[in-house]
C-alpha positions in Angstrom: 0.0 0.0 0.0 1.5 3.3 -1.1 1.2 6.4 0.8 1.0 9.9 -0.5 4.5 11.6 0.0 2.9 15.0 0.1 0.4 14.0 2.8 1.0 15.7 6.2 2.5 13.6 8.9 0.1 12.0 11.4 -0.2 13.8 14.6 1.5 12.2 17.6 -0.1 12.1 21.0 2.1 14.8 22.3 1.2 17.1 19.3 -2.5 16.5 20.0 -2.0 17.5 23.7 -0.1 20.6 22.6 -2.9 21.6 20.1 -5.6 21.1 22.8 -3.6 23.1 25.3 -3.0 25.9 22.8 -6.7 26.1 22.0 -7.7 25.9 25.6 -5.4 28.8 26.5 -5.7 30.7 23.2 -6.3 34.0 24.9 -3.0 33.8 26.7 -1.1 33.1 23.5 -3.0 35.7 21.6 -2.4 38.4 24.2 1.3 37.6 24.6 1.7 37.5 20.9 0.0 40.8 20.3 1.8 42.6 23.2 5.2 41.2 22.0 4.6 42.4 18.4 3.5 45.9 19.6 6.5 46.2 21.9 8.9 45.2 19.2 7.3 47.5 16.7 7.4 50.3 19.3 11.2 49.9 19.8 11.7 50.2 16.0 9.4 53.1 15.5 10.9 55.2 18.3 13.8 56.0 15.9 11.6 56.9 12.9 12.2 60.6 13.2 15.7 60.1 11.9 17.2 57.2 10.1 19.2 55.1 12.5 22.7 53.9 11.8 21.9 50.3 11.0 19.4 51.5 8.3 21.9 53.8 6.7 24.7 51.3 6.7 22.6 48.4 5.4 21.1 50.6 2.7 24.5 51.9 1.7 25.9 48.4 1.3 23.0 47.3 -1.0 23.0 50.4 -3.1 26.7 50.1 -3.6 26.2 46.6 -5.0 23.3 47.3 -7.3 23.6 45.8 -10.8 21.3 44.5 -13.5 22.0 41.0 -12.3 20.4 41.7 -8.9 17.7 44.0 -10.4 15.8 41.3 -12.1 15.1 39.0 -9.1 14.4 42.0 -6.9 11.8 43.3 -9.4 10.3 39.8 -9.6 9.9 39.7 -5.8 8.4 43.2 -6.0 5.7 41.9 -8.3 4.8 38.7 -6.5 4.8 40.2 -3.1 2.0 42.7 -3.6 -0.3 44.1 -6.3 -2.7 41.8 -8.1 -0.5 38.7 -7.6 0.3 39.2 -4.0 -3.2 40.5 -2.9 -5.5 38.3 -5.1 -3.8 35.5 -7.0 -1.7 34.0 -4.3 -4.3 34.2 -1.4 -7.2 33.0 -3.6 -5.1 30.3 -5.2 -3.9 28.8 -1.9 -7.5 29.0 -0.6 -8.7 27.1 -3.6 -6.1 24.4 -3.1 -7.1 23.9 0.6 -10.8 23.8 -0.3 -10.2 21.2 -3.1 -8.3 19.1 -0.5 -11.4 19.5 1.8 -9.6 21.6 4.4 -12.0 24.4 5.1 -10.4 25.3 8.4 -7.0 25.6 6.8 -8.5 27.8 4.1 -10.3 30.0 6.6 -7.2 30.4 8.8 -5.1 31.3 5.7 -7.5 33.9 4.4 -8.0 35.4 7.9 -4.2 35.7 8.4 -3.7 37.4 5.0 -6.5 39.9 5.6 -5.6 40.7 9.2 -1.9 41.0 8.4 -2.6 43.4 5.5 -5.0 45.4 7.7 -2.5 45.8 10.5 0.2 46.9 8.1 -1.9 49.6 6.6 -3.0 50.8 10.0 0.6 51.1 11.2 1.6 52.8 7.9 -1.0 55.5 8.3 -0.3 55.9 12.0 3.4 56.7 11.7 3.7 57.8 8.1 7.5 57.1 7.9 9.0 58.5 4.7 10.5 56.0 2.2 14.2 56.1 1.3 15.0 58.7 -1.3 17.0 56.2 -3.5 14.0 54.1 -4.4 13.8 52.2 -7.7 10.1 51.3 -7.8 6.8 53.0 -7.3 5.3 52.3 -3.9 2.3 53.4 -1.8 2.2 55.6 1.3 4.3 54.9 4.3 7.6 53.1 4.6 7.0 51.4 8.0 6.3 48.5 8.0 7.0 46.6 4.8 3.8 45.0 3.4 5.7 42.7 1.1 7.8 41.3 4.0 4.7 41.0 6.2 2.9 39.0 3.4 5.9 36.7 3.1 6.2 36.0 6.8 2.4 35.3 7.0 2.7 32.9 4.1 5.7 31.1 5.7 4.2 30.7 9.2 0.6 29.8 8.0 1.8 27.1 5.5 4.4 25.9 8.0 1.7 25.4 10.7 -0.8 23.8 8.3 1.5 21.5 6.3 3.9 20.6 9.2 6.9 19.8 7.0 10.5 20.9 7.6 11.0 21.7 3.9 8.0 24.1 4.0 9.4 25.9 7.0 12.9 26.2 5.4 11.4 27.4 2.1 9.2 29.9 4.0 12.2 31.3 5.9 14.3 31.6 2.7 11.4 33.3 0.8 10.9 35.8 3.6 14.6 36.7 3.9 14.9 37.1 0.1 11.8 39.3 0.2 13.3 41.4 3.0 16.6 41.8 1.0 14.8 42.7 -2.2 12.8 45.5 -0.5 15.8 47.2 0.9 17.8 46.6 -2.3 15.2 48.4 -4.3 15.2 51.2 -1.8 11.5 50.7 -1.1 12.2 50.2 2.6 14.7 50.7 5.4 15.9 47.5 7.1 13.8 48.3 10.2 10.7 48.6 8.0 11.2 45.0 6.8 11.8 43.8 10.4 8.6 45.4 11.4 6.7 43.7 8.6 8.2 40.4 9.5 7.1 40.7 13.1 3.5 41.7 12.1 3.2 38.9 9.5 4.5 36.2 11.9 2.8 37.6 14.9 -0.7 37.8 13.3 -0.3 34.2 12.0 0.6 32.9 15.4 -2.2 34.8 17.2 -4.8 33.6 14.7 -3.5 30.0 14.9 -4.0 29.7 18.6 -7.9 29.4 18.6 -8.0 27.0 15.7 -4.9 24.9 16.4 -6.9 21.8 17.4 -9.4 22.2 14.6 -6.6 22.3 12.1 -5.1 19.1 13.6 -8.4 17.3 13.6 -9.1 18.3 10.0 -5.7 17.1 9.0 -6.3 13.7 10.6 -9.7 13.4 8.9 -8.2 14.2 5.5 -5.4 11.7 6.1 -8.0 9.1 7.1 -9.9 9.5 3.9 -6.6 9.2 2.0 -5.9 5.9 3.6 -9.4 4.6 2.8 -9.0 5.6 -0.8 -5.6 4.1 -1.1 -6.8 0.8 0.5 -9.6 0.5 -2.1 -7.2 1.2 -5.0 -4.6 -1.3 -3.7 
């Protein structure tokens, strides 16, 4: 009997206990996550009146190494991280995949995380109104802090990592988020602290929203896996 190599791993007894404990105490995790994100963002934002040293040094290094070779991948990340692709194609495409695999809770969690993350980013942008770097290579919307592209990438990485529970998914998510962070500063669309703020919002929102549905996601995964075993047994 063959198993689907892409199927999520079965949940262990310890994982089930963790999921139940997270759901039972979701308000604690949510509150700590929200407070942590706010405090970390506050530390970054306090220096927004003037560009801090690390921003200037990091931006200087990237601008110094600009070349057509690096322009192309950076512009690709600029396109896929926002606009029609980032706001509609990717979120709706991933949602459709989850629904086709009969994982409505995963789809709901994914859509909610994308929407809330984007909303928080826009709220913070308009609250602080930090100016973007002068040496910018692309057209961007209002507000430099935080980076919406990086927030979207971090949300994607954490949500898919939590749902699919595969090491390679987490590794790919981290790599994608770091590359997005670098591309935003390379293009001069954001300071380094903007991208860190976006990363914290994206990951923080994903964790906060995961807490109340952790056990439902695990149960859903087990039901889907059970149907997969039944189907494979009939076809054997």
